[in-house]
C-alpha positions in Angstrom: 2.6 -9.3 29.6 6.3 -8.5 28.9 6.3 -5.1 26.4 8.9 -2.9 25.2 8.5 0.4 26.7 9.7 4.0 25.8 10.8 5.0 29.5 11.3 8.8 28.1 12.0 10.6 24.8 15.4 10.1 23.5 17.5 7.5 21.8 17.0 3.9 21.3 19.2 3.3 25.3 15.6 4.7 26.3 13.9 1.3 25.4 13.2 -1.3 28.0 11.6 -4.4 28.6 8.9 -4.4 31.4 6.1 -6.3 32.7 2.8 -4.4 32.1 -1.1 -5.3 32.7 -2.5 -7.5 29.9 -5.1 -5.8 28.1 -8.9 -7.5 28.1 -10.8 -7.4 24.7 -14.3 -5.6 24.6 -17.0 -5.3 22.0 -15.4 -5.6 18.5 -11.9 -6.1 19.9 -9.6 -9.1 19.3 -6.7 -9.8 21.7 -3.7 -11.4 19.8 -0.8 -13.0 21.0 2.1 -11.2 19.4 4.8 -13.6 18.0 6.6 -10.9 16.0 6.2 -7.2 15.0 8.1 -5.0 12.4 9.9 -2.1 13.2 9.1 1.3 11.4 10.2 4.8 11.3 7.4 5.8 13.4 8.5 4.0 16.2 11.7 5.6 15.8 10.1 9.2 15.8 7.6 8.2 18.5 10.6 7.2 20.8 12.3 10.5 20.0 9.0 12.1 21.0 8.3 13.7 17.7 5.3 11.2 16.8 2.8 10.6 19.6 0.1 7.5 19.5 -2.7 8.5 18.3 -5.9 8.2 20.8 -6.8 4.9 21.8 -3.3 3.3 21.5 -0.6 2.8 24.0 1.4 5.9 24.6 4.8 4.1 25.7 4.4 0.6 23.7 5.9 1.3 19.9 4.7 -1.3 17.3 2.9 -0.6 14.4 2.3 -4.1 12.9 2.3 -7.8 14.2 1.7 -11.3 13.8 0.5 -13.8 16.2 -2.6 -16.0 16.9 -6.0 -15.0 18.2 -5.7 -15.2 22.4 -9.4 -14.1 23.1 -12.3 -11.9 21.5 -14.8 -9.6 22.7 -18.5 -10.1 22.7 -19.4 -8.5 19.5 -16.7 -9.9 17.7 -18.1 -12.4 14.5 -15.3 -12.8 12.3 -12.3 -14.6 14.5 -12.0 -17.6 16.9 -9.1 -18.1 19.3 -6.3 -19.9 17.7 -6.5 -18.3 14.3 -3.1 -17.1 12.9 -3.6 -13.1 11.9 -1.6 -10.1 10.9 -2.3 -6.8 11.4 -1.8 -2.6 11.4 -2.5 -0.7 14.9 -1.8 2.9 15.8 0.9 1.5 18.5 1.4 -1.2 21.1 2.4 -4.0 19.2 5.8 -4.8 20.7 4.1 -6.6 23.7 3.2 -10.4 24.1 -0.5 -8.8 23.6 -2.3 -6.6 21.7 -5.9 -5.4 21.4 -7.5 -4.8 17.7 -10.8 -3.9 16.3 -11.9 -7.4 14.3 -11.8 -5.8 10.8 -8.3 -4.3 11.0 -7.2 -8.4 11.2 -6.0 -10.6 8.2 -5.3 -13.9 7.9 -1.8 -15.2 7.7 -1.3 -17.2 4.1 -0.5 -21.0 4.9 3.0 -20.0 2.9 4.3 -17.3 5.5 5.3 -18.0 9.2 4.8 -15.2 12.1 7.9 -13.5 11.0 7.4 -13.1 7.6 3.8 -12.2 8.5 5.2 -9.4 10.6 7.2 -7.9 7.8 3.8 -7.6 6.0 0.6 -5.2 7.1 2.6 -1.8 7.3 4.4 -2.0 3.9 2.0 -4.0 1.9 -0.9 -2.3 3.0 1.0 1.6 2.5 2.5 0.3 -0.9 -0.8 -0.8 -2.2 -2.7 2.4 -0.8 -0.5 4.5 -2.3 -0.2 3.1 -5.6 -3.7 2.2 -6.3 -5.9 3.7 -4.0 -4.1 7.7 -3.7 -2.3 7.4 -7.1 -4.7 5.3 -9.4 -1.9 3.2 -11.1 -2.7 1.7 -14.6 -1.3 -1.1 -16.1 1.4 0.0 -18.1 2.3 3.2 -16.6 5.8 4.1 -15.1 6.9 4.5 -11.3 9.3 6.6 -9.5 10.0 4.8 -6.1 12.4 6.7 -4.0 14.2 5.0 -1.0 13.5 1.9 -2.9 15.3 -0.4 -0.2 12.8 0.6 2.4 10.5 -1.7 3.5 7.6 0.3 1.6 9.9 0.7 -1.2 10.6 -3.1 -1.4 6.7 -3.8 -1.4 5.8 -1.0 -4.1 8.5 -2.3 -6.3 6.7 -5.8 -6.4 3.3 -4.6 -6.5 3.6 -2.1 -9.2 5.8 -4.9 -11.5 3.3 -7.0 -10.9 0.9 -5.1 -12.3 2.6 -4.6 -15.3 4.0 -1.2 -14.6 7.8 -0.2 -15.6 9.6 0.7 -12.7 12.2 3.5 -11.7 13.9 3.5 -8.0 16.4 5.4 -6.4 19.3 5.0 -3.3 22.1 6.2 -2.5 23.5 2.8 -2.1 24.4 0.6 -5.1 23.9 -2.5 -3.3 20.3 -1.8 -2.5 19.5 -1.2 -6.0 21.0 -4.1 -7.2 19.2 -6.2 -4.8 15.9 -4.6 -5.9 16.0 -5.4 -9.2 15.7 -9.0 -8.2 12.2 -7.8 -6.8 11.3 -6.5 -10.0 12.9 -2.6 -10.4 13.7 -2.1 -14.0 15.7 0.7 -13.7 18.1 1.7 -10.5 19.3 5.4 -10.3 21.6 7.4 -7.8 19.3 9.9 -6.0 21.6 13.0 -6.9 20.3 14.0 -10.3 17.5 11.3 -10.9 15.0 13.5 -13.0 17.4 13.9 -15.8 18.3 10.1 -15.7 14.6 9.5 -15.5 13.7 11.8 -18.5 17.0 10.1 -20.5 15.6 6.7 -19.9 12.1 7.4 -20.8 12.8 9.3 -24.2 11.9 12.5 -22.1 8.3 11.6 -21.3 8.9 11.3 -17.6 7.0 9.1 -15.1 3.2 9.0 -14.4 3.7 8.4 -10.2 6.4 9.2 -7.9 6.4 7.8 -4.3 8.6 9.8 -2.1 9.6 9.6 1.5 12.2 12.4 1.5 10.0 15.7 0.6 11.6 19.2 0.5 14.8 18.5 -1.0 13.3 16.1 -4.0 10.0 18.0 -4.7 11.4 19.9 -7.4 13.3 17.0 -9.7 10.2 15.1 -8.8 8.1 17.5 -10.9 10.4 17.5 -13.5 10.9 14.1 -14.0 6.8 13.6 -13.8 4.8 13.1 -17.4 1.9 15.0 -18.3 -0.9 14.6 -15.6 1.6 12.8 -12.9 0.7 12.2 -9.3 3.3 12.5 -6.3 2.4 10.7 -3.2 4.0 11.8 -0.3 4.5 9.1 2.5 7.1 10.9 4.6 9.3 13.8 4.7 12.4 12.4 5.9 14.7 15.3 4.4 12.2 18.3 5.6 8.8 19.2 5.2 9.2 23.0 3.9 9.6 23.5 -0.1 9.3 25.9 -2.3 6.9 24.7 -5.4 7.3 25.8 -8.9 3.5 26.4 -9.5 4.0 26.7 -12.9 5.6 23.5 -13.9 3.3 22.0 -11.3 -0.1 23.6 -13.5 1.7 22.9 -16.8 2.1 19.3 -16.4 -1.5 19.1 -14.5 0.3 17.3 -11.8 -1.6 16.2 -8.7 0.2 16.3 -5.8 -1.0 14.4 -2.3 0.0 13.7 0.9 -0.9 10.2 3.2 -0.4 8.4 6.4 -2.0 5.3 7.7 -1.5 6.1 11.6 -3.9 9.1 11.8 -6.6 7.4 9.6 -10.3 7.3 10.5 -11.2 3.6 12.0 -13.8 3.7 9.0 -10.8 4.7 6.4 -8.5 1.9 8.3 -11.1 -1.0 7.7 -11.7 0.1 3.9 -7.8 0.0 3.7 -7.5 -3.5 5.4 -10.3 -4.6 3.0 -8.5 -3.3 0.0 -5.6 -4.9 1.4 -7.2 -8.6 1.9 -9.0 -8.6 -1.8 -6.3 -7.7 -3.9 -2.8 -8.3 -2.0 -3.2 -11.3 0.1 -4.0 -13.4 -2.8 -0.3 -12.4 -4.6 1.2 -13.0 -1.0 -0.2 -16.4 -1.0 0.9 -17.3 -4.3 4.1 -16.0 -3.8 4.1 -13.4 -6.4 5.0 -10.8 -4.0 6.7 -11.5 -0.5 8.1 -10.0 2.2 11.4 -8.7 2.2 13.4 -9.1 5.6 17.3 -7.9 6.3 17.2 -9.1 9.9 15.4 -10.8 13.1 16.1 -9.5 16.3 14.9 -10.9 19.9 12.8 -8.3 22.2 16.3 -7.5 24.1 18.0 -6.5 20.9 15.2 -3.9 19.9 17.3 -0.9 20.7 19.9 -2.3 17.7 17.2 -2.7 15.4 16.4 1.1 16.1 19.8 1.9 15.6 20.3 0.0 12.4 16.8 1.5 11.2 18.1 5.1 12.0 21.2 4.9 10.0 19.1 3.3 6.9 21.6 0.2 6.6 18.6 -2.4 6.3 17.3 -3.1 2.9 13.8 -4.4 3.4 11.9 -4.7 7.1 13.7 -5.6 10.7 11.3 -7.6 12.5 11.3 -8.2 16.4 10.5 -11.8 18.0 8.0 -11.2 20.6 8.9 -14.3 23.2 
Protein backbone atom coordinates (compact mmCIF):
# COMPACT_ATOMS: atom_id res chain seq x y z
CA UNK A 1 0.00 0.00 0.00
CA UNK A 2 1.03 3.61 -0.45
CA UNK A 3 1.62 5.61 2.70
CA UNK A 4 2.92 9.00 3.77
CA UNK A 5 6.15 8.28 5.62
CA UNK A 6 8.11 10.37 8.12
CA UNK A 7 11.60 9.50 6.87
CA UNK A 8 13.35 11.27 9.77
CA UNK A 9 12.67 14.02 12.28
CA UNK A 10 12.50 17.43 10.66
CA UNK A 11 10.41 19.84 8.64
CA UNK A 12 7.69 19.11 6.10
CA UNK A 13 10.32 18.14 3.55
CA UNK A 14 11.00 14.85 5.39
CA UNK A 15 7.58 13.50 4.35
CA UNK A 16 7.62 11.02 1.46
CA UNK A 17 5.16 8.68 -0.21
CA UNK A 18 6.42 5.10 -0.09
CA UNK A 19 5.11 1.60 -0.67
CA UNK A 20 4.88 -0.43 2.52
CA UNK A 21 3.24 -3.69 3.58
CA UNK A 22 -0.54 -3.83 3.88
CA UNK A 23 -1.60 -4.77 7.44
CA UNK A 24 -3.76 -7.83 8.14
CA UNK A 25 -6.61 -7.58 10.68
CA UNK A 26 -6.69 -9.99 13.61
CA UNK A 27 -9.09 -10.50 16.50
CA UNK A 28 -11.39 -7.48 16.85
CA UNK A 29 -9.50 -5.42 14.28
CA UNK A 30 -11.04 -3.89 11.18
CA UNK A 31 -9.04 -2.92 8.12
CA UNK A 32 -10.32 0.23 6.45
CA UNK A 33 -9.51 1.37 2.93
CA UNK A 34 -8.78 5.01 3.73
CA UNK A 35 -10.17 7.58 1.29
CA UNK A 36 -9.31 10.75 3.21
CA UNK A 37 -7.45 11.70 6.40
CA UNK A 38 -7.43 14.87 8.45
CA UNK A 39 -4.19 16.68 9.30
CA UNK A 40 -3.63 17.56 12.96
CA UNK A 41 -0.98 19.32 15.01
CA UNK A 42 -0.02 15.98 16.51
CA UNK A 43 1.13 14.99 13.01
CA UNK A 44 3.40 18.04 12.89
CA UNK A 45 4.80 17.30 16.34
CA UNK A 46 5.39 13.65 15.45
CA UNK A 47 7.14 14.66 12.23
CA UNK A 48 9.39 17.02 14.19
CA UNK A 49 10.33 14.24 16.63
CA UNK A 50 8.50 15.64 19.64
CA UNK A 51 5.42 13.42 19.88
CA UNK A 52 6.05 9.72 19.25
CA UNK A 53 3.18 7.44 18.30
CA UNK A 54 1.69 5.41 21.17
CA UNK A 55 2.47 1.67 21.44
CA UNK A 56 0.70 -0.35 18.78
CA UNK A 57 0.53 2.48 16.23
CA UNK A 58 2.88 2.87 13.24
CA UNK A 59 5.88 4.93 14.27
CA UNK A 60 6.52 6.53 10.87
CA UNK A 61 3.05 6.97 9.32
CA UNK A 62 1.17 10.07 10.57
CA UNK A 63 -2.59 10.48 10.67
CA UNK A 64 -4.99 10.39 13.62
CA UNK A 65 -8.31 10.33 11.78
CA UNK A 66 -9.69 8.81 8.64
CA UNK A 67 -12.76 8.06 6.56
CA UNK A 68 -13.19 5.17 4.16
CA UNK A 69 -14.85 1.80 3.70
CA UNK A 70 -14.42 -1.43 5.61
CA UNK A 71 -12.11 -3.65 3.56
CA UNK A 72 -11.57 -6.70 5.79
CA UNK A 73 -12.38 -7.78 9.36
CA UNK A 74 -10.73 -9.95 11.98
CA UNK A 75 -12.36 -13.21 13.09
CA UNK A 76 -13.85 -11.69 16.26
CA UNK A 77 -15.44 -8.64 14.63
CA UNK A 78 -19.24 -8.54 14.93
CA UNK A 79 -20.23 -4.94 14.26
CA UNK A 80 -18.91 -4.32 10.74
CA UNK A 81 -18.89 -5.85 7.28
CA UNK A 82 -16.83 -5.05 4.17
CA UNK A 83 -18.22 -2.13 2.20
CA UNK A 84 -19.60 -0.09 5.09
CA UNK A 85 -18.58 3.57 5.15
CA UNK A 86 -16.83 4.41 8.41
CA UNK A 87 -14.71 7.03 10.12
CA UNK A 88 -12.56 6.88 13.21
CA UNK A 89 -9.75 8.07 15.41
CA UNK A 90 -6.47 6.16 15.81
CA UNK A 91 -3.09 6.66 17.47
CA UNK A 92 -1.42 7.05 14.08
CA UNK A 93 -1.10 5.46 10.66
CA UNK A 94 -4.22 6.93 9.04
CA UNK A 95 -2.40 8.65 6.18
CA UNK A 96 -2.03 5.44 4.23
CA UNK A 97 -4.24 3.46 1.88
CA UNK A 98 -5.15 1.06 4.68
CA UNK A 99 -5.37 1.36 8.45
CA UNK A 100 -6.19 -1.11 11.24
CA UNK A 101 -8.38 -0.20 14.18
CA UNK A 102 -10.47 -1.83 16.90
CA UNK A 103 -14.07 -2.32 15.78
CA UNK A 104 -15.35 -0.29 18.74
CA UNK A 105 -13.45 2.80 17.62
CA UNK A 106 -15.36 3.13 14.36
CA UNK A 107 -18.46 5.18 13.62
CA UNK A 108 -20.70 4.94 10.57
CA UNK A 109 -20.52 7.95 8.28
CA UNK A 110 -23.86 9.81 8.05
CA UNK A 111 -25.35 9.71 4.56
CA UNK A 112 -25.10 13.48 4.17
CA UNK A 113 -21.29 13.44 4.46
CA UNK A 114 -18.79 12.31 1.84
CA UNK A 115 -15.40 10.80 2.69
CA UNK A 116 -13.55 14.14 2.71
CA UNK A 117 -16.12 15.75 5.00
CA UNK A 118 -16.16 12.71 7.27
CA UNK A 119 -12.36 12.72 7.55
CA UNK A 120 -12.63 16.20 9.11
CA UNK A 121 -14.92 14.97 11.87
CA UNK A 122 -13.45 12.41 14.34
CA UNK A 123 -10.55 14.21 15.99
CA UNK A 124 -12.13 17.62 16.35
CA UNK A 125 -15.69 16.67 17.22
CA UNK A 126 -14.72 13.84 19.56
CA UNK A 127 -12.16 16.06 21.31
CA UNK A 128 -14.54 19.02 21.55
CA UNK A 129 -17.45 16.93 22.82
CA UNK A 130 -15.28 15.17 25.39
CA UNK A 131 -13.80 18.47 26.62
CA UNK A 132 -17.09 20.35 26.86
CA UNK A 133 -19.37 17.68 28.26
CA UNK A 134 -17.38 14.81 29.78
CA UNK A 135 -14.55 16.86 31.25
CA UNK A 136 -16.14 20.29 31.86
CA UNK A 137 -19.77 19.24 32.37
CA UNK A 138 -21.26 21.98 30.21
CA UNK A 139 -24.82 22.85 31.18
CA UNK A 140 -27.53 24.64 29.22
CA UNK A 141 -27.21 28.40 29.54
CA UNK A 142 -23.57 28.46 30.63
CA UNK A 143 -20.92 30.65 29.02
CA UNK A 144 -17.91 29.16 27.23
CA UNK A 145 -14.65 30.78 26.14
CA UNK A 146 -12.89 28.93 23.32
CA UNK A 147 -9.34 29.93 22.47
CA UNK A 148 -7.90 29.44 18.96
CA UNK A 149 -11.50 29.54 17.78
CA UNK A 150 -10.49 29.09 14.15
CA UNK A 151 -8.78 25.75 14.78
CA UNK A 152 -10.44 22.47 13.92
CA UNK A 153 -11.38 21.73 17.52
CA UNK A 154 -12.37 25.36 17.99
CA UNK A 155 -14.86 25.29 15.10
CA UNK A 156 -16.34 22.04 16.41
CA UNK A 157 -16.57 23.33 19.99
CA UNK A 158 -18.40 26.51 18.90
CA UNK A 159 -21.04 24.48 17.12
CA UNK A 160 -21.54 21.93 19.91
CA UNK A 161 -21.74 24.62 22.61
CA UNK A 162 -24.14 26.71 20.50
CA UNK A 163 -26.34 23.67 19.83
CA UNK A 164 -26.59 23.13 23.59
CA UNK A 165 -27.74 26.69 24.21
CA UNK A 166 -24.48 27.97 25.67
CA UNK A 167 -23.29 31.53 25.10
CA UNK A 168 -20.02 31.34 23.18
CA UNK A 169 -16.95 33.55 23.31
CA UNK A 170 -13.86 32.98 21.18
CA UNK A 171 -10.39 34.38 20.69
CA UNK A 172 -8.14 34.59 17.66
CA UNK A 173 -5.29 36.72 16.41
CA UNK A 174 -7.03 36.95 13.03
CA UNK A 175 -10.17 39.11 12.62
CA UNK A 176 -11.16 37.02 9.56
CA UNK A 177 -11.35 33.88 11.69
CA UNK A 178 -13.55 35.61 14.25
CA UNK A 179 -15.92 36.71 11.50
CA UNK A 180 -16.10 33.22 10.01
CA UNK A 181 -16.69 31.76 13.46
CA UNK A 182 -19.79 33.92 13.90
CA UNK A 183 -21.42 31.90 11.12
CA UNK A 184 -20.95 28.78 13.27
CA UNK A 185 -22.63 30.23 16.34
CA UNK A 186 -19.95 32.36 17.98
CA UNK A 187 -21.67 35.07 20.01
CA UNK A 188 -18.64 37.25 20.76
CA UNK A 189 -15.28 37.33 18.98
CA UNK A 190 -12.41 38.74 21.02
CA UNK A 191 -8.77 39.60 20.38
CA UNK A 192 -6.41 37.24 22.19
CA UNK A 193 -4.43 40.09 23.82
CA UNK A 194 -6.64 41.41 26.64
CA UNK A 195 -9.39 38.85 26.49
CA UNK A 196 -10.07 38.62 30.23
CA UNK A 197 -11.11 42.25 30.59
CA UNK A 198 -13.28 41.99 27.47
CA UNK A 199 -14.99 38.83 28.74
CA UNK A 200 -15.74 40.50 32.06
CA UNK A 201 -17.09 43.58 30.28
CA UNK A 202 -19.37 41.50 28.06
CA UNK A 203 -20.67 39.42 30.96
CA UNK A 204 -21.26 42.25 33.39
CA UNK A 205 -18.29 41.17 35.50
CA UNK A 206 -19.52 37.60 35.95
CA UNK A 207 -17.09 35.80 33.62
CA UNK A 208 -17.44 32.50 31.78
CA UNK A 209 -18.08 29.08 33.26
CA UNK A 210 -15.73 27.11 30.99
CA UNK A 211 -12.49 27.86 29.14
CA UNK A 212 -11.13 25.54 26.44
CA UNK A 213 -7.45 26.37 26.14
CA UNK A 214 -4.90 25.27 23.53
CA UNK A 215 -2.22 27.86 24.36
CA UNK A 216 -1.18 27.07 27.94
CA UNK A 217 1.19 29.19 29.97
CA UNK A 218 0.77 32.64 28.34
CA UNK A 219 -3.00 32.61 28.84
CA UNK A 220 -3.25 31.11 32.33
CA UNK A 221 -3.45 34.30 34.40
CA UNK A 222 -6.07 35.85 32.14
CA UNK A 223 -8.02 32.58 32.05
CA UNK A 224 -8.31 32.64 35.83
CA UNK A 225 -9.56 36.23 35.80
CA UNK A 226 -12.04 35.49 32.99
CA UNK A 227 -13.66 32.59 34.86
CA UNK A 228 -16.78 32.80 36.98
CA UNK A 229 -17.11 31.16 40.40
CA UNK A 230 -16.79 27.37 40.13
CA UNK A 231 -15.31 27.83 36.66
CA UNK A 232 -13.49 25.08 34.77
CA UNK A 233 -10.41 25.25 32.51
CA UNK A 234 -9.76 22.34 30.16
CA UNK A 235 -6.25 22.29 28.67
CA UNK A 236 -6.12 20.55 25.29
CA UNK A 237 -2.66 21.68 24.18
CA UNK A 238 0.22 23.91 25.27
CA UNK A 239 1.17 25.63 22.02
CA UNK A 240 2.48 28.66 23.93
CA UNK A 241 4.43 26.65 26.51
CA UNK A 242 3.70 24.26 29.40
CA UNK A 243 5.31 26.04 32.35
CA UNK A 244 3.43 28.78 34.22
CA UNK A 245 3.06 30.38 37.64
CA UNK A 246 -0.38 29.84 39.15
CA UNK A 247 -2.17 32.41 41.30
CA UNK A 248 -3.39 29.90 43.89
CA UNK A 249 -5.32 32.55 45.78
CA UNK A 250 -7.40 33.33 42.71
CA UNK A 251 -7.77 29.63 41.94
CA UNK A 252 -9.00 28.85 45.45
CA UNK A 253 -11.14 31.96 45.82
CA UNK A 254 -13.14 31.12 42.69
CA UNK A 255 -13.12 27.33 43.35
CA UNK A 256 -11.66 26.82 39.87
CA UNK A 257 -11.10 23.35 38.42
CA UNK A 258 -8.18 22.89 36.02
CA UNK A 259 -7.88 19.68 34.00
CA UNK A 260 -5.49 18.62 31.28
CA UNK A 261 -6.63 16.04 28.75
CA UNK A 262 -5.40 14.24 25.63
CA UNK A 263 -7.15 11.71 23.43
CA UNK A 264 -4.14 9.97 21.90
CA UNK A 265 -2.67 8.57 25.10
CA UNK A 266 -5.88 7.18 26.61
CA UNK A 267 -6.42 3.49 27.24
CA UNK A 268 -8.48 1.41 24.82
CA UNK A 269 -11.35 1.34 27.31
CA UNK A 270 -11.34 5.14 27.61
CA UNK A 271 -11.28 5.52 23.83
CA UNK A 272 -14.13 3.05 23.41
CA UNK A 273 -16.22 5.03 25.90
CA UNK A 274 -15.43 8.33 24.16
CA UNK A 275 -16.41 6.82 20.82
CA UNK A 276 -19.74 5.60 22.22
CA UNK A 277 -20.52 9.06 23.58
CA UNK A 278 -19.61 10.57 20.21
CA UNK A 279 -21.88 8.15 18.35
CA UNK A 280 -24.78 8.78 20.71
CA UNK A 281 -24.52 12.55 21.06
CA UNK A 282 -22.71 13.98 18.04
CA UNK A 283 -23.58 11.74 15.09
CA UNK A 284 -27.27 12.74 15.20
CA UNK A 285 -26.28 16.41 15.08
CA UNK A 286 -24.04 15.74 12.07
CA UNK A 287 -26.71 13.70 10.32
CA UNK A 288 -29.29 16.46 10.80
CA UNK A 289 -26.91 19.20 9.67
CA UNK A 290 -27.09 21.04 13.01
CA UNK A 291 -23.30 20.83 13.18
CA UNK A 292 -20.89 20.32 10.29
CA UNK A 293 -17.22 19.77 9.56
CA UNK A 294 -15.41 22.95 8.51
CA UNK A 295 -12.72 22.41 5.87
CA UNK A 296 -10.24 25.03 4.72
CA UNK A 297 -8.53 23.01 1.98
CA UNK A 298 -8.18 19.51 0.56
CA UNK A 299 -4.76 18.22 -0.55
CA UNK A 300 -3.50 15.25 -2.52
CA UNK A 301 -1.02 12.86 -0.88
CA UNK A 302 1.72 14.52 -2.91
CA UNK A 303 0.80 17.89 -1.36
CA UNK A 304 0.92 16.79 2.28
CA UNK A 305 4.07 18.83 3.00
CA UNK A 306 2.19 22.01 2.03
CA UNK A 307 -0.64 21.04 4.38
CA UNK A 308 1.92 20.80 7.21
CA UNK A 309 3.31 24.23 6.32
CA UNK A 310 -0.13 25.84 6.29
CA UNK A 311 -1.06 24.33 9.65
CA UNK A 312 2.34 25.19 11.11
CA UNK A 313 1.71 28.84 10.24
CA UNK A 314 -1.89 28.69 11.59
CA UNK A 315 -3.26 29.92 8.28
CA UNK A 316 -6.25 27.59 8.21
CA UNK A 317 -9.77 28.13 9.50
CA UNK A 318 -11.05 24.68 10.35
CA UNK A 319 -9.61 21.46 8.96
CA UNK A 320 -7.02 20.48 6.38
CA UNK A 321 -7.72 17.14 4.73
CA UNK A 322 -5.57 14.84 2.59
CA UNK A 323 -7.19 12.61 -0.05
CA UNK A 324 -5.75 9.11 0.03
CA UNK A 325 -6.01 8.00 -3.61
